[in-house]
N, C-alpha and C positions, 0 to 999 in steps of 0.2 A: 366449300370449305375441307381442308383435310382432318384427320382426327389430330396429328400434331400440332396443327394451327390452331384448333378448338381446346385442346389441351393446355394450350399456353395462353391463348387469348381471353377465352370466356370465363376462366374462373377469376381473372384480373378485373373483366368487366363486371360480374357478379359483385365482387368483392367492393369496387367503386361505387355500383349502383346502390348497394345497400349504406353506403358511408356518406354519399354526395346530399346537398342539400339544396331545397326548393326546385328551381326549375329544371337543374341540371339533374337531380335526382328522377324528377319525373320522365325527363328524355332518355337518360340511360335506363331507367323500368321499362319503358315502351320498347326500347332496343332489345333488353332482354327478353321481352314478351314476344316481340316477333321472333327472335330465335328460338324459342320454346314452340312457337306455334308452326314450327317446319317451314318456315321462311327461308332460313339461312343453314340449319342445321338440323338433322334428323332427332326428334324426341327421343327416340331410343338411345341413341348416343349421347345425347345431351344428357341424360340422366347418369347413364354409367359411366362415362368419362369425365363429367365437368360436375354436375351436382352430388353425387355421392362422395367424391375425394372432398369438396366444400363442407359438406356436413362433418366429413371425418376429422379434417385437419385444420378448419378454419378456427383462429381465436377469436373472430370477431361474431358476436351474437347476432347481429342483423344480417349478416352475409350467410350464415346458417338457416335463418328464418326466410331469407328470400331464397336460397337455393330449395329449401323444403317446399314452398309455394309452387317452385318451378316444378319440382317433382310430383306434384299433384295434377299438373298439367301433361307432364310426361306421361304418367299411369294412366291417365284418362285416355290418351291417344294412342299408347301403345302397348298398354297392358303390362303384365308383370315384368315382361322380356326387357322394360325400359330401366330395371333396377337389378334384375338377376338376383341369385342367391345371396351374394357377397353383399349386395346393397341392403337386402332384406336383413342381413344380420348386423350391419353398420347402422340403419335405421334404429333397430332395437336395442343396439349398445349407446347410441346417442340418446334416445328416449330414455334407457335407465340411468345415463349419467347427467343428463340436462339439469340444471337448475333454474334457469329463467322460466317463469309460466308462460310467457308468450310461445316460446320456442317448444317447450313442452306440449303445449296445446297443439302447435301446428303438427308436431311429430306425432302425435296420437290421432290428429285427423289422417295424416298419411297412412299410419297403421290401420286405422278404419280402412281406408279405402284397399289397401293391401288385403286384408281380411275379407272383404267383399269379393275382391277379385279370385280370392283362393274358395269363393263359394261359401263364406260364413264360417270356415272352419279354424278356429282359434287353436286346436290341438295341433292340427297341421301348421299352423303359423309357428306356436311356440318350439314344435319340433325343428322346424327350418332354423330358428333364431339360435336353438341351443341354450343350455342353461349359463353358459358363461355371458351370452350376450343381453339376454332378457332377465331381468332381477325378477324375484318372486313378486315385489311390491309393483314393478311395471307390469307384469304379467296380469295381477290383479286389477289394476287400473284399467288394462285392455278389456278383460273379461267384462268388468264392472260398466265401461262405455258401450261395449258391444250389446250387453244384455240392458241398457237403458235405451240406446237406439232403435233396437228391435222391438222393446216393448211400447215405446212411445209411436213408434209407426214402424211395422214389420217390413214395409216396401219402400221406405225413405231412402235408404241407400241405392236401391236400383232405379228409382225415378231421378235422384239426383244424378247418377250417372247418365241416364238416358236425356237429362237436361244438357248435359255438355255439348258444346258444339261439335258437329261431326266434321272430320278431315276430308270428308267426300268419299271417293270409292275406295274398296278395298283393294290392295296391293296382291297381285299374283306374287308368287315366291319363284325366284331365278334362279335356274340349277346350275348356270354358269356363273363364274368369278367374274365381275368387272373391275377392270384396272381403273383406279382413281385417279 
């Protein structure tokens, strides 16, 4: 699947999967899960080209929540390169602006994984986000949650990350460009 095809089809699929009912919802969410697990489209590109724009622009709360959950998978598989600096800023802004508790919790879980990938450096995270994207209240919530997680179980985030399914072998970096 090309990037253009993915940027047209996958946001629509995620929007539909979040709004569908019953059996259709289950099937569409299975399809989204297959896509996120690198069966059809690389998770690194899925995060940048599909999930981040949905979180930024979608008017549907369920679609934003589904995109946030898929970003957790992308981050687990590909690391911070799955969202990039702009993605981190958009997630921080969305967290600061979100009103629904379910979405706010999902975004906070995502932020905890991001901070964990930054070796627990909340100040580095706040610096990347900037003051215009991460409100003081949101920053204090992140710091509070991080402290709570580390106090309860200092190695809990590392253990949960190691329990994630492995994608298999590491890929060697290609030095030449391939034509898609």
